[in-house]
N, C-alpha and C positions, 0 to 999 in steps of 0.2 A: 432479539434472540428468540429462538424457538426450539422446541424439543419434539421429536417424533419418536414414539415408542411403538414398536410392532411386536405383537404377541402372537406366537405361532401356537395354535391350540394343540395341546398334547393329551387331551382326554380328561384333564382335571378341571372341574368347574370351580372357580374361585368365588363366585357370587359378587354382588356389587361392591361390598366393603373390601373383600380380598383383592378384587381387580383394581380398585382405586388405590389401595395401599401399595400394590405391586408397581403401579405406574408412578405414584408419588415417590416411593423409595428408589426406583430406578432413575428417575429424573434428578433427585437430590444427590445420588451417588455420582451421576455423570457430571453434574455441575460442580460438585466438590473436587473432582479430579481434573477439571478443565484448566487449561493454561490461558492466562490473560495475554492477549497479543495486541500490540498497538497497531492501528491501521491509519495511514495518512491518505488524504486525498491530494492528488498531484495534478498539475497542469503541465502540458508538454510545451516547451519553448525551444525553438530552433534558432541557433546562433550561427551566422556565417562569418568566417574570419580568414584572412590570408595566413600563409604559412608562418610569417614572422610574428604573428600574434597568438600562435597556438599555446604558448606557455600561459598567457593571460586567460585563455579559454579554459585550460585544464585547472587553473586555480579557482575557477568558479564552483567546482564540485565541493559540496559540503554535506556528505551523507549524515542523516537520512533526510535532511531538509532540501538539498539540491543534489540530484543523482544524475550522472552522465549516463544516458540510456543508449545512445548510438553515435557513431562517427562515420562520416562519409567523406572520402577524399577524392579530389578530381579538379575540374575547372573551378568548382566552388567547394570549399571545405565547410561542411555542415556538421554541427554538433547538436544533438537533441538532448535537452535537459528535462528531467521531471522535477518540477519545483512544487513544494507544498503550497497549496492554495493560499494559506495564510502568509506566505512569504514572497508571493509573486511581485508585489509592488517594490519590495526591497531589492529583489533580483533585477528587475528592470532598471531601477535607479543605479545599481552597480554597473549594468551594461552601458547606461548613458555616461556614467562617470569615466568608464574605461574606453569610451567611444567605440563600443562594439555594436551599437545600433545607431 
């Protein structure tokens, strides 16, 4: 995490102590009002499945751990899943068990 504070000089000199207090107080106020957000690291996995297996593919989605990111239909039905990096092995095991790979 980093904080950038920009001071536009308005003609008032704060001195070193005043300037450092202004920066510290601004940073503390900003951090105090910040919202904590979870951020996951995902790996993209593409699954190819025939039309008769589409219900199996859709059941793989389990947000926020496994998110269906894209679908392409045609000669090959392709589904892109964003899988949390910590769950990739389990996702691949599920694909093997369902005979989707």
